[in-house]
C-alpha positions in Angstrom: 162.6 61.8 145.2 159.8 59.4 146.1 161.5 56.3 144.8 162.7 53.7 147.3 160.9 55.1 150.3 159.0 52.8 152.7 155.3 52.6 152.0 154.5 53.5 155.6 156.0 56.9 155.1 153.3 58.0 152.8 150.5 56.7 155.0 151.9 58.5 158.1 152.6 61.7 156.1 149.0 61.8 154.8 147.6 61.2 158.3 149.7 64.1 159.5 148.6 66.3 156.6 144.9 66.0 157.7 145.7 67.0 161.3 148.0 69.9 160.3 145.3 71.3 157.9 142.9 71.6 160.8 145.6 73.0 163.1 146.8 75.7 160.7 143.2 76.6 159.7 142.6 77.4 163.4 145.9 79.1 163.8 145.6 81.4 160.7 142.9 83.5 162.4 143.5 82.8 166.1 145.5 85.9 167.1 143.0 88.2 165.2 140.1 86.3 166.9 141.6 86.9 170.3 141.7 90.6 169.8 138.3 90.9 168.0 136.3 88.6 170.2 137.6 89.4 173.6 139.0 92.9 173.0 142.5 91.9 174.1 145.5 94.1 173.7 148.3 92.9 171.3 150.4 92.0 174.2 147.7 89.9 176.0 146.6 88.3 172.8 150.3 87.5 172.1 150.6 86.0 175.6 147.7 83.6 175.0 148.8 82.8 171.5 152.4 82.0 172.5 151.3 80.0 175.6 149.1 77.9 173.3 152.0 77.2 171.0 154.2 76.4 173.9 151.7 73.8 175.1 151.4 72.3 171.7 155.1 71.7 171.6 155.7 71.0 175.3 153.3 68.1 175.7 155.2 65.9 173.2 157.7 65.4 175.9 155.0 63.8 178.1 153.6 62.0 175.1 157.1 60.6 174.3 157.6 59.4 177.8 154.2 57.7 177.8 154.9 56.2 174.4 158.1 54.7 175.5 156.0 52.7 178.1 152.7 52.2 176.3 153.6 52.3 172.6 153.6 55.0 169.9 150.5 53.9 168.0 148.3 53.9 171.1 149.4 57.5 172.0 148.8 58.7 168.4 145.2 57.4 168.4 144.5 58.8 171.9 145.9 62.1 170.9 143.6 62.4 167.9 140.5 61.8 170.1 141.6 64.4 172.7 142.3 67.0 170.0 138.9 66.4 168.5 137.2 67.2 171.8 139.3 70.4 172.1 138.4 71.6 168.6 134.8 70.7 169.1 134.7 72.8 172.2 136.5 75.7 170.5 134.0 75.7 167.6 131.0 76.6 169.8 130.3 80.4 169.6 129.8 81.5 173.2 130.4 85.2 172.9 133.2 87.2 174.5 132.5 87.2 178.2 134.7 85.6 180.9 132.9 82.3 180.8 133.6 82.0 177.0 137.2 82.9 177.7 137.5 80.1 180.3 135.9 77.6 177.9 138.3 78.7 175.1 141.3 78.2 177.4 140.1 74.7 178.4 139.8 73.9 174.7 143.3 75.1 174.1 144.6 72.8 176.9 142.9 69.8 175.3 144.2 70.6 171.8 147.7 71.1 173.3 147.7 67.8 175.2 146.2 65.8 172.3 148.8 67.3 169.9 151.5 66.3 172.3 150.4 62.7 172.2 150.0 62.7 168.4 152.7 64.8 166.8 156.0 63.6 168.3 155.1 60.0 168.4 154.0 60.0 164.8 157.4 61.4 163.9 159.2 58.7 165.9 157.3 56.1 164.0 158.5 57.7 160.7 162.0 57.6 162.0 161.7 53.9 162.9 160.8 53.1 159.3 164.4 53.8 158.5 165.9 51.4 161.0 165.7 48.8 158.2 169.2 48.9 156.6 167.7 49.1 153.0 166.1 52.4 153.9 168.8 53.9 156.2 170.4 56.2 153.6 167.0 57.7 152.7 166.2 59.0 156.2 166.9 62.7 155.5 165.0 62.6 152.2 162.1 60.8 154.0 161.8 63.4 156.6 161.9 66.1 153.9 158.9 64.4 152.2 157.1 64.0 155.5 157.7 67.7 156.2 156.4 68.6 152.8 153.2 66.7 153.4 152.6 68.7 156.6 152.8 71.9 154.6 150.4 70.7 152.0 147.8 70.8 154.7 149.0 74.2 155.9 149.0 75.6 152.4 145.2 75.4 152.1 144.5 76.3 155.7 144.5 80.2 155.5 142.2 80.1 152.5 139.9 77.7 154.2 139.9 79.8 157.4 139.0 83.0 155.5 136.4 81.4 153.1 134.5 79.5 155.8 134.4 82.7 158.0 133.1 84.7 155.1 130.5 82.1 154.3 129.3 82.1 158.0 128.9 85.9 157.8 127.3 86.3 154.4 125.3 83.1 153.9 124.4 82.2 157.5 124.2 85.6 159.0 126.6 85.2 161.9 128.4 88.1 163.4 132.0 88.7 162.5 133.2 87.4 165.9 131.0 84.3 165.9 132.0 83.5 162.4 135.5 82.7 163.5 134.2 79.5 165.2 133.3 78.0 161.9 137.0 78.2 160.9 137.8 76.3 164.1 135.2 73.6 163.3 137.2 72.7 160.1 139.8 71.1 162.4 137.2 68.6 163.6 136.5 67.3 160.1 140.2 67.2 159.3 140.9 64.9 162.3 138.2 62.5 161.1 140.0 62.2 157.8 143.4 61.9 159.6 142.3 58.9 161.7 140.6 57.3 158.8 143.9 57.4 156.8 145.8 56.1 159.8 143.7 53.0 160.2 143.2 52.3 156.5 146.9 52.0 155.8 148.0 50.8 159.2 149.5 47.6 157.9 152.3 49.5 156.2 153.7 50.9 159.5 152.2 48.6 162.2 155.7 47.4 163.1 156.7 50.9 164.3 153.8 51.3 166.7 155.7 49.9 169.7 154.2 48.7 172.9 155.5 45.8 175.1 153.4 43.1 173.5 154.2 44.1 169.9 157.9 44.6 170.8 158.0 41.1 172.2 156.3 39.6 169.2 158.0 41.6 166.4 160.7 39.9 164.4 163.1 42.8 164.3 166.8 43.3 164.8 167.9 43.7 168.5 168.0 47.2 169.9 171.4 48.8 169.7 173.2 48.9 173.1 175.3 52.0 173.8 177.8 52.6 176.5 177.0 55.1 179.2 179.6 57.5 177.8 178.2 57.3 174.2 174.7 57.8 175.5 175.8 60.8 177.5 177.6 62.3 174.4 174.5 61.9 172.3 172.1 63.4 174.8 174.5 66.4 175.4 174.7 67.0 171.6 170.9 66.9 171.3 170.5 69.3 174.1 172.9 71.7 172.4 170.8 71.6 169.3 167.7 72.0 171.3 169.1 75.2 172.9 169.7 76.7 169.4 166.4 75.9 167.8 164.6 77.7 170.7 165.6 81.0 169.1 164.7 79.9 165.6 161.1 79.1 166.6 160.9 82.3 168.6 161.6 84.2 165.4 159.8 81.9 162.9 156.5 81.7 164.7 156.1 85.5 164.6 154.2 84.6 161.3 151.1 84.1 163.3 151.6 87.1 165.7 153.7 90.2 164.9 154.0 89.5 161.2 150.2 89.0 161.0 149.8 92.3 163.0 152.1 93.9 160.3 150.0 92.4 157.5 146.8 93.7 159.2 147.9 97.2 160.1 150.8 98.1 157.7 150.4 96.2 154.5 148.3 97.2 151.5 144.8 95.6 151.6 144.4 95.1 147.8 146.5 93.8 145.0 146.3 93.8 141.2 147.7 91.9 138.2 150.4 89.4 138.8 150.6 90.3 142.5 146.9 89.6 142.9 147.5 86.1 141.4 149.7 85.3 144.4 146.8 85.4 146.8 144.8 82.7 145.0 145.8 79.3 146.5 145.0 77.5 143.2 147.5 79.6 141.3 150.1 78.5 143.9 149.1 74.9 143.4 149.6 75.3 139.6 153.1 76.6 140.3 153.8 73.5 142.4 152.6 71.3 139.6 155.0 73.0 137.3 157.9 72.6 139.6 157.3 68.9 140.2 156.5 68.2 136.5 159.9 69.8 135.6 161.7 67.5 137.9 159.8 64.6 136.5 160.6 65.7 133.0 164.3 65.6 133.6 164.3 62.5 135.9 161.9 60.3 134.0 163.5 57.3 132.2 160.6 56.7 129.8 159.1 58.7 126.9 155.7 58.2 128.4 156.8 59.8 131.7 158.3 62.7 129.9 155.2 63.2 127.8 153.0 63.3 130.8 155.3 65.8 132.5 155.1 68.1 129.4 151.3 67.9 129.3 151.1 68.8 133.0 153.4 71.8 132.5 151.5 73.1 129.6 148.1 72.6 131.4 149.4 74.5 134.5 150.8 77.4 132.4 147.6 77.6 130.5 145.6 77.7 133.7 147.8 80.6 135.0 147.4 82.5 131.8 143.6 82.2 132.0 143.7 83.5 135.6 145.7 86.6 134.7 143.8 89.9 134.4 145.8 93.1 134.7 142.7 95.1 135.6 141.2 92.7 138.2 142.1 93.4 141.9 141.6 91.3 145.0 141.2 92.1 148.6 144.1 91.1 150.7 143.2 89.7 154.2 146.0 89.5 156.8 145.7 85.7 157.5 146.2 84.9 153.8 149.9 85.7 154.0 150.4 82.5 156.1 149.8 80.5 152.9 153.2 81.5 151.5 155.4 79.6 153.9 153.8 76.2 153.3 153.6 77.0 149.6 157.4 77.6 149.5 158.0 74.5 151.6 156.1 72.3 149.2 157.5 73.9 146.1 161.1 74.1 147.3 161.5 70.7 148.9 162.4 68.9 145.7 164.8 71.7 144.9 166.6 71.4 148.3 166.6 67.6 148.0 168.2 67.9 144.5 170.8 70.3 145.8 171.8 68.2 148.8 171.6 65.1 146.7 174.1 66.5 144.3 176.4 67.6 147.1 176.1 64.2 148.7 177.1 62.5 145.5 180.3 64.6 145.6 180.9 64.0 149.3 180.2 67.6 150.2 176.8 67.6 151.8 176.8 69.6 155.0 176.0 67.7 158.2 172.6 68.2 159.9 174.1 70.4 162.6 175.8 72.6 160.0 172.5 72.9 158.1 170.8 74.0 161.3 173.4 76.7 161.8 173.0 77.9 158.2 169.2 78.0 158.8 169.7 80.4 161.7 171.7 82.8 159.5 169.0 82.7 156.8 166.3 83.5 159.5 168.4 86.5 160.5 168.5 87.7 156.9 164.7 87.6 156.8 164.4 89.9 159.8 167.0 92.2 158.4 164.7 92.6 155.4 161.8 93.4 157.7 163.9 95.9 159.6 165.0 97.7 156.4 161.4 97.7 155.0 160.0 99.2 158.3 162.3 102.2 158.5 160.2 105.4 158.7 156.9 103.7 159.4 154.7 105.1 162.2 154.0 103.3 165.4 151.0 100.9 165.6 147.8 102.7 166.6 144.4 101.7 168.0 141.0 103.3 168.4 137.9 102.4 170.4 135.3 100.3 168.6 131.5 100.5 168.9 131.6 97.8 171.6 134.1 99.8 173.7 137.1 97.5 172.9 140.3 98.7 171.3 140.5 98.2 167.5 143.8 98.2 165.5 144.1 101.0 162.9 145.4 100.4 159.4 148.1 103.1 159.2 150.2 102.3 156.1 150.1 100.5 152.7 153.4 98.7 152.5 153.7 96.6 149.4 152.7 92.9 150.0 155.8 91.9 148.2 157.8 92.6 151.4 156.0 89.9 153.4 156.0 87.6 150.4 159.8 87.9 150.2 160.3 87.6 153.9 158.3 84.4 154.0 160.4 83.0 151.2 163.6 83.7 153.1 162.2 82.3 156.3 161.2 79.1 154.5 164.8 78.6 153.2 165.8 78.7 156.9 163.1 76.4 157.9 164.0 73.8 155.3 167.6 73.9 156.5 166.6 73.5 160.2 163.3 71.8 160.9 163.3 68.5 158.8 167.0 68.1 159.3 166.7 68.7 163.0 163.9 66.0 163.3 166.0 63.6 161.2 169.1 64.3 163.5 167.1 63.6 166.6 165.7 60.3 165.2 169.2 59.2 164.2 171.2 60.3 167.2 168.8 59.7 170.1 169.8 56.7 172.2 167.4 53.8 171.4 166.1 53.6 174.9 165.2 57.3 174.9 163.8 57.9 171.4 160.4 59.0 172.5 161.8 61.3 175.3 164.4 62.8 173.0 161.9 63.5 170.3 159.8 65.1 173.1 162.9 67.1 173.9 163.0 68.6 170.4 159.4 69.7 170.9 160.1 71.1 174.4 162.8 73.3 172.7 160.2 74.3 170.2 157.8 75.0 173.1 160.2 77.3 174.8 160.7 79.1 171.5 157.0 79.4 171.0 156.6 80.8 174.5 159.2 83.4 173.6 157.0 84.4 170.6 155.2 86.6 173.1 158.2 89.0 172.8 156.7 90.1 169.4 153.4 91.0 171.1 155.2 92.8 173.9 157.3 94.9 171.5 154.4 95.7 169.2 153.5 99.3 169.8 156.2 99.7 172.4 159.2 100.3 170.2 159.6 101.4 166.5 159.0 98.5 164.1 162.6 98.3 162.9 163.7 97.8 166.5 161.1 95.0 166.9 162.5 93.1 163.9 166.1 93.8 164.9 165.6 91.9 168.2 164.8 88.7 166.2 167.7 89.4 163.8 170.0 89.6 166.8 168.9 86.4 168.6 169.2 84.4 165.3 172.7 85.6 164.7 173.8 84.8 168.3 172.3 81.3 168.0 174.1 80.7 164.7 177.5 81.8 166.2 176.9 79.4 169.2 176.1 76.6 166.8 179.2 77.0 164.8 181.3 77.1 168.1 179.9 73.7 169.1 180.1 72.2 165.6 183.0 69.7 166.3 181.2 68.2 169.3 177.9 68.0 167.3 179.4 66.4 164.2 181.2 63.8 166.3 177.9 62.0 167.0 176.5 62.2 163.5 
C-alpha cells in the first residue's frame, strides 16, 4: 500500500501526525475540563466545545483564500506558530473564575485560527503531489495513508491526556482541575516536533508550497483551464457534498461530547480479562502490528520479507499473551474510549484499501460520492446501536459538589463493549467518507480555487461541528434513546439526499 507513493506524502503526513497528537490530547479531556473547572452545565459546556470545533474547521476557508494569494507553505508555518501560542496560553492554570474563562476563550480562538492556516493548506499540498501523472492513480490511496497518519497521533492522545493528568495530581500535587492544563501543554511539545519534521524533509514537497515567486520559477505543467460552465458544475457538485457531510460530522463528533458523557455517567468504570486489555494502548499497537504484518506476509515477494513478517506476528502475539491476566482489572476513564476510533482507522485502513483495490481491479470500485453516501448509512447504524443499547436507562443526573458546582452522577454500568462496538461502526463510516471526501475535493476543485474549495470542505465540517451542540442540549432533556435517534435520523436523511444527487455528482468525477 505504501509502494509508488511520492516521498513528500510521508513527510507531510508525519508533520500532521505531530500536530494532531497535540490537538486530540487536548480534545480528549476538554469537555470534562469545562464542566469540572468552570462548573458549566452539559449544554453550556457543549456550546463552547462545539463552537471551538466550528472555529477549527471554519478558519481553513480563510486560510485557503490567503494561501491562494501568499502560498500554502507560508500559511502552514504561520499556522503552527499561532497554534503554539494558543496551546501555551491554555496550558497555564489560572483557576475557574471569569478571567480564567476569558483567557481560555482567547486561547481557543488562537488555536482555531492557527489550525485554519495549517490543516487545509497542508492537505492541498498533499493533493498537489498527485498532479504528477505518474502518481495520479494513487491519489485515493495516498489520502488514505495520510488520514491513517493523522490517526496514529490521535491513537496515543487519550492515554497521554489521562497519564499526564494523573502524574500532575499524584507526583506534582496539583488539584484535579489544575492538572488538566498539563494535558494541554502536551500540544506545545507536539507542535515543535511537527515543525521540525516539516523543515527537515521540506525538499520532498517544496514544489507544492505555492506562492507567486515559486509558481513563476517552478518547472511544472501549465494549470488546467476550465470553461465557466465546467467550473460551475464542479463547484455545485462540491457544495452538494459539503451539504451532506455537515450531518456526518454533527453525528461523528459526538465522540467528544454526548458519547463521552455516556462513557462518564452510564458506562462501567472497570474492566477485567480480555476486555481490560482493550484499554491499554500498547495492546492496540500490537494488534496493529499483527494486521500490517499479515498484509506484508501475503504481499511480500521475497522470503526475507515473509520471514520478517512472521517474526513480527509471533512477537506481537507473544506480547499480548504476556499481557493477559483474567484476574487483573483496570479502571476505565471516560476519555480513554476516544482511542478506539483512531485505533480502528489505523488498523482498518489497509483492509479498506485492499477491498477497494480489488474492486478497482474488477472495474467495480464505487465512486467517491457513492462511498460518502454509504458512509452516512453506516453512521446511522452506529446510532441505531446506541439507541437500542440505551432503552430503559434512567435520565442523566447531577448533584452539587463541595465547591457548589453541579457534578455529574454515575447512574449505570453499561458494558464498555457497547461504545467499543459503536466506535468501530462509526469508523467504518468515517473511512468511507472523510479521506474519500478530501480526495474528491482535491481532484474536482477548479485549479484556480483549490485552496478555497478545500476551505469549503472544512466550512461544512465547521457547521457540522457547531451542530454538535445538539448532543449537549439533548443531554438530560430527553431519554437517551431519543437523543441517539436524532443523529440516526439526520444521517439517514443525508444519505437519501446524496443518492438522489448521485448522477450529478458522478458526472464531474
